C-alpha positions as CSV (number, residue, x, y, z in Angstrom):
1,A,-2.8,3.7,14.4
2,Y,-0.9,0.7,13.5
3,M,2.8,0.6,13.4
4,E,5.4,-1.7,12.6
5,G,9.0,-1.5,12.2
6,E,10.6,-3.8,9.6
7,R,14.3,-5.3,8.8
8,S,14.3,-8.2,7.1
9,A,11.6,-10.3,5.2
10,D,11.4,-14.0,4.0
11,P,10.3,-14.5,0.2
12,E,8.9,-18.2,1.3
13,K,6.2,-16.2,3.5
14,G,5.3,-14.2,0.8
15,Q,7.6,-11.0,2.3
16,F,10.1,-9.3,0.1
17,Y,12.9,-7.0,1.1
18,N,14.1,-4.0,-0.8
19,P,18.1,-3.6,0.2
20,H,17.8,-0.2,-1.1
21,M,15.6,0.8,2.1
22,V,17.0,1.8,5.2
23,D,15.0,0.5,8.5
24,R,12.0,2.0,8.4
25,L,8.6,2.8,10.0
26,A,5.4,1.8,8.6
27,C,2.3,3.2,9.6
28,V,-1.4,2.8,8.7
29,E,-3.5,5.6,9.7
30,Q,-7.1,7.1,9.4
31,L,-6.2,10.7,10.5
32,A,-3.8,13.2,9.0
33,Q,-2.8,14.7,12.5
34,E,-2.1,11.3,13.9
35,A,0.4,10.8,10.7
36,E,1.8,14.2,11.4
37,A,2.6,13.5,15.2
38,I,4.1,10.0,13.9
39,L,6.4,11.6,11.6
40,C,7.6,13.9,14.4
41,A,7.9,11.0,16.6
42,A,10.0,9.1,14.0
43,E,12.5,12.0,13.3
44,M,13.1,12.5,17.0
45,E,13.9,8.7,17.2
46,C,15.8,8.7,14.3
47,A,13.7,6.0,12.8
48,G,15.0,6.0,9.2
49,A,12.2,6.5,6.9
50,A,8.5,6.7,7.7
51,M,6.1,5.4,5.5
52,Y,2.4,6.0,5.9
53,S,-0.7,3.9,4.6
54,F,-4.0,5.6,5.2
55,T,-7.3,3.8,5.2
56,M,-9.4,5.4,2.4
57,M,-12.5,5.4,0.8
58,A,-12.5,4.1,-2.8
59,D,-13.1,7.8,-4.2
60,G,-10.0,8.8,-2.6
61,S,-10.8,10.5,0.3
62,L,-9.8,9.4,3.9
63,F,-12.6,8.5,6.5
64,S,-12.5,12.0,8.1
65,G,-14.0,13.4,4.8
66,A,-10.5,15.2,3.8
67,E,-9.4,14.8,0.2
68,A,-6.2,12.2,0.5
69,G,-4.3,14.2,-2.3
70,P,-3.6,17.2,-0.2
71,V,-2.8,15.2,3.1
72,L,-0.2,13.3,1.2
73,Q,1.3,16.2,-0.4
74,S,1.6,17.9,3.2
75,L,3.2,14.7,4.6
76,E,5.6,14.1,1.5
77,E,6.7,18.0,2.0
78,A,7.2,16.8,5.9
79,G,9.7,14.3,5.1
80,A,7.7,11.2,4.5
81,A,9.6,8.5,2.5
82,A,6.6,6.8,0.9
83,L,2.7,7.0,1.1
84,G,-0.6,5.6,-0.3
85,F,-3.4,3.6,0.7
86,N,-4.7,0.2,2.2
87,C,-8.2,-1.2,2.7
88,V,-9.8,-0.6,-0.4
89,S,-11.3,-3.4,-2.1
90,M,-9.1,-4.3,-5.2
91,D,-11.4,-4.0,-8.2
92,M,-11.0,-2.2,-12.1
93,M,-11.2,1.2,-9.9
94,T,-8.4,0.7,-8.2
95,P,-5.8,1.9,-10.7
96,Y,-7.7,4.7,-11.2
97,L,-7.2,5.8,-7.4
98,V,-3.7,5.0,-7.8
99,A,-3.4,7.2,-10.8
100,K,-5.3,10.1,-9.2
101,L,-3.0,10.0,-6.2
102,R,0.1,9.8,-8.1
103,R,-0.5,13.2,-9.1
104,S,-0.4,14.5,-5.6
105,V,2.8,12.2,-4.6
106,K,6.3,12.5,-6.2
107,G,8.1,9.8,-4.1
108,P,7.1,6.4,-3.9
109,L,3.1,5.4,-3.7
110,I,1.8,2.7,-1.6
111,C,-1.2,0.5,-2.7
112,K,-2.3,-2.2,-0.4
113,P,-5.7,-3.0,-1.6
114,N,-8.3,-5.9,0.0
115,A,-8.9,-9.2,-1.7
116,G,-12.0,-7.8,-3.0
117,L,-15.5,-7.0,-1.0
118,P,-16.1,-8.8,2.1
119,R,-19.0,-11.2,2.5
120,L,-20.2,-13.6,5.2
121,E,-20.4,-17.0,4.4
122,N,-21.1,-19.4,7.4
123,G,-20.7,-16.7,10.0
124,K,-17.1,-16.1,8.6
125,T,-15.8,-13.0,6.5
126,V,-14.3,-14.4,3.2
127,F,-13.4,-12.1,0.4
128,S,-14.1,-12.5,-3.1
129,M,-10.9,-12.4,-4.9
130,T,-8.6,-15.1,-5.5
131,P,-5.0,-15.1,-5.4
132,V,-4.8,-15.5,-9.3
133,D,-7.3,-12.8,-9.7
134,F,-5.9,-10.5,-7.1
135,A,-2.4,-10.8,-8.6
136,G,-4.2,-10.3,-12.1
137,C,-4.5,-6.5,-11.0
138,A,-0.6,-6.4,-10.0
139,S,0.8,-5.0,-13.2
140,L,-2.2,-2.4,-13.5
141,L,-1.2,-0.9,-10.0
142,I,2.2,-0.4,-11.1
143,D,1.3,0.8,-14.6
144,S,-0.9,3.6,-13.0
145,G,1.9,4.6,-10.6
146,A,2.2,2.6,-7.6
147,S,5.8,1.7,-6.5
148,V,5.2,-0.3,-3.3
149,I,2.5,-2.8,-3.8
150,G,1.1,-5.4,-1.2
151,G,-2.5,-6.4,0.4
152,C,-4.5,-5.6,3.1
153,C,-7.6,-7.4,4.3
154,G,-8.5,-10.8,2.9
155,T,-5.1,-11.2,1.6
156,T,-2.9,-13.9,2.4
157,P,0.9,-15.2,1.9
158,E,-0.4,-16.6,-1.5
159,H,-2.0,-13.9,-2.8
160,I,1.4,-11.8,-2.3
161,A,3.6,-14.8,-3.6
162,K,1.1,-14.9,-7.0
163,M,1.4,-11.0,-7.5
164,Y,5.1,-11.3,-7.0
165,A,5.2,-14.2,-9.6
166,V,3.3,-11.8,-12.1
167,L,5.5,-8.9,-11.4
168,T,8.9,-10.7,-11.8
169,A,7.5,-12.9,-15.1
170,E,8.6,-11.9,-18.9
171,P,7.5,-9.6,-20.4
172,F,6.5,-7.3,-17.3
173,A,9.6,-7.7,-15.3
174,Q,11.7,-6.8,-18.5
175,R,10.6,-3.1,-18.6
176,F,12.2,-2.7,-15.5
177,R,15.7,-4.1,-16.2
């Protein structure tokens, strides 16, 4: 499990802070049992809000083989503040995965895809999506039901900054005023 606590952010580095969220515990998980244990620990430590992002297959299943929807529902019922996925390649199917998971999650839905598919180039892993291409999918993720979006493997602060620019530009941003 990967966990991080957050208190502040720096827009210059592609980090954005929501002043309506309390201090929170963010977890990246592969197993539902680990997530349940972390939720209990967060409650015992008064962590405020616990958010879970699962490494997931493109079809909406966890690496354990379990369907993500029921797992996310169970964690939401147990008190998780936000749930979702990371480490799925961003492509035109990603909004459908968001829509599928939205049917299971009532609260904030996290979507943190990779910057496309990885490939080896001169012995180095590179990802197929440029920051502009990655950002071009951002509005589709929101329209499909994601409420917390970001990036995973292959994304850089430039990817996140371009995504932020798309989401705060007119006319998209006007829909949320």
